N, C-alpha and C positions, 0 to 999 in steps of 0.2 A: 851443719853452714853456721855462724857464728854473727852471729848482726854486730850492727850496735852505733852506726854514724850515717849521717845525710849519702853517701856514696850504697850504704845500702842498698836503702830503697834501689838507687837507679844496678846494683849486679842483682836484687828480686828481677825485678823486671824484664831484662838480659836473661836470664838463667831461666830464667820462663820462658822465654821466646825461646832459646837455643832447646827446650823439652820439649813444648811443644814438633818439631822437625824432627825430632829422633823416635829412629825406629822400635827405639825399647823403652820404649819413657810409660807405658803402664806396669814394667817391670820396678823402675824406679819410685823410691821409695825419698820423701825430702824431709828433714825432719831440722825444725834448727836450736839451737844450741843457746846458753845465755854468753855474755861475757859487758864487761863493766867500760864506758869510756873513764867515766872522774865516779867509780864506788865508795866515792866518800862525800858526792855531789850533797847537798843540805836535801830535809825531806821538803822545805818548799822553794816552791818552783820560782825561776828569778827568767828576765827576757832574756831571748836567746844569741840578739843580738847584741846584748851587754856583756853576757859572758864568751863570747867569741872575740870579744874587743879587747878585751882584760887581757885575754892569751895572747892574739895576734896581733895586736894594732890595725890598726888602717888597713891592711892586706887584705883584713876579717873578710871587708864591704866584695872584694872580687873574688873569692872563693866563695862566698855563695850563690853569689853570678855567672861564678861558672856552671858550681854543682845546679841552679834550677836551672840553664840554656840548656845541660843536658839531661836533665827533669825532663824538660816539658818536650824532649822526643821520644821519651819511654812514656807519656802520658802523665806524667806524676806534676801538680800542681802545688810546689815547693811557696810557703809562704813562710818564710825568716822572719818575715816582722810581728808577726802574730807568737810564729812558737816560742814553746815554754824549755827553758832550761831546764828537768828535772831529774829526781832518783830515776832509777829505771826497773832496781830490783825486783816491786812489786810486780809491775810489767812481766818480766822475767819470771816467777814465779805463775803468774797466768798460762804463759806462755803452756811451765808445764806442765799444766791445771789439760791442760786444753788435748798432750800429747796422750794422758797416762791413759786420761778415763773417757776421751770423745775420738783419738787416736788421731793420722799425723795427719789426715788432709784436713779434719777443723784445728788445730793450731797454725797450719797456714795459713787459713780464714783471716784467727784471729791477727799473727803478724802481718798480713796487710792490715787490717782495721787498725791495729795500734803502729803502726806507721804510717800511713795517713793522721791518725787524729795530732801523731806525734809535729810531725812536719809541714803539717797541708790547713787541718784546720785551727792549729793551737792550743790544742786540748793538752791543762796539764799530768800523763800518765804515771808521775808521779800519786795521785788522790781516789783513795779507793772509792769515793761515786761516781768518779769521770769513768775510773777503768768497767766498774764496773755492766756504765752505759756500752760500751766500747765493744766489753765482752759479751752481752747480751744480744746483741746488735749480731756481732759473731754465729750465731746465735748456742752461749755454752746459753746454761739458767741460773736463773735468777739468782733462786734462793743456794742455790751453790756456789755462786760465785762469792757471793757478802759474805757467807759461811763461812768459807775457805782464806775472804781478804783477814776478815775478822781476828782469823786465826793466826801459826804458825805452817799451816800447810805446806808440803813441797820448800819449805826456807832453807833448810838441812839440803836434801837434796837441789838445790840450784843452790848454792854455796860450793857441796864437790860436784858440780858441775865447772864449776869457773877454775876453781881449782882446777879438776883435767886440763881446761883448755889452759893455762900457764903450763902446767904442766911439762906438757906436748908440745909448749913452743911456739902457741901464736902469736904473733904482737900485733896481729894488725886484721882491719874486719873492711868491709866481706871477705873472708876464709872459708872456701869452700874445702871441703874432704872426703875424698872419693873412696868408699868401702874400706877407708877408718885408714886408707897405706898414702893414697896420693890427697897433695891438697894445691887450689888456687887462689889464688890474694889479688886481689880487686875487683872492682866494676869492671868484670872485660866486654868487649866484644863476645854479640852471641854468638858471630861466628864461632869462637875461642873456644866457648863454653862446648860448641854443640864435635866442636874437635874433639874433648874434649872427655865430654862422654861416646865418643866413636871408641877412641883411644884401653876409655876405661874397658867399654861389654866386650873386646879385642882381648884386653889380659886379664880381665875373667875368665874369656873363652865363652859367654854363655849371657844371655838375657837373664839374667838372674835378677832381684834385691837388690840392686847399688843407695844402699844407706847417703843421701848427702847431707852432711852436718854443713847448717849456717852460723859462721863464728865471733869473737871479740872484735872489741876499735881497742886506738889509743887514742891520741891528745893531737897525734899531728898528722891533719890530713896532707895531698897531696891526692893528685888523678889515679882516683881508681880505689883509694881505700884510705882510709886511716887510722894511725899506728899510735902506739907506746912511744 
C-alpha cells in the first residue's frame, strides 16, 4: 500500500474491514510503502488549514468537511483545525524500521498510530521527539527509535522505495498493489476491496500470502484519493 493523504486513512479502514471478512485473511500480509505528497515540505510544521488554503483556496474548507464526514462513518475523528502540515520523511523511515526489525504487524500498528497522530491529534509528525513517543506507544523500543532517528539509518532504503514508486507509475494515493501485479487506486468501499481480494485469490489459484503495499500521494485530492 502507498499512502500519504487524508483519504489514505479512510482507505486503510475500508480495506481492513474487507480483509476481516475475507476467508483467506490469514494468508494476506499487508506492507506499507512510502510516498511523499510534498517531498520538499519544510522541516518546520505549519497549520494544515493554511497550507491547504494556499493551494486550493476557499474550496479547501469543503474538501476537509467532506473527508471529515466520510471519516466519521469509518470511526475516524479528523481534526483539521489542529492538524499540522509536516515533512513525512522521518515517519517513513520509522515505518521502514518497524517492518524490517519488528515485522509487518508492528508496522501496521505504527501506521495507524501515525495517521491518528497526524490527522486527529495535531502531532507534528516531522518532529523526532514527537515521533519517538508515537513509535513507543505502538510498541517499538524507545532506545532503538531514539538512536535510529538520530542518525541516517533507513534513509537510503526509503529513498529507493520512493524512487521505485515513481518508476512503477504510482501517481495517487492510496494505491493498493496486490501480488506486485494488480493495483487499485483510491479509498474504495469495503465491498470493492472484498471483491478484489477474492479476484486476486482466484487469479493466483491458492490462498498463499498476498503482499498488499500501500502507496504515494500527490497534490490534487478528489473523491477517494490524492493525485500528483
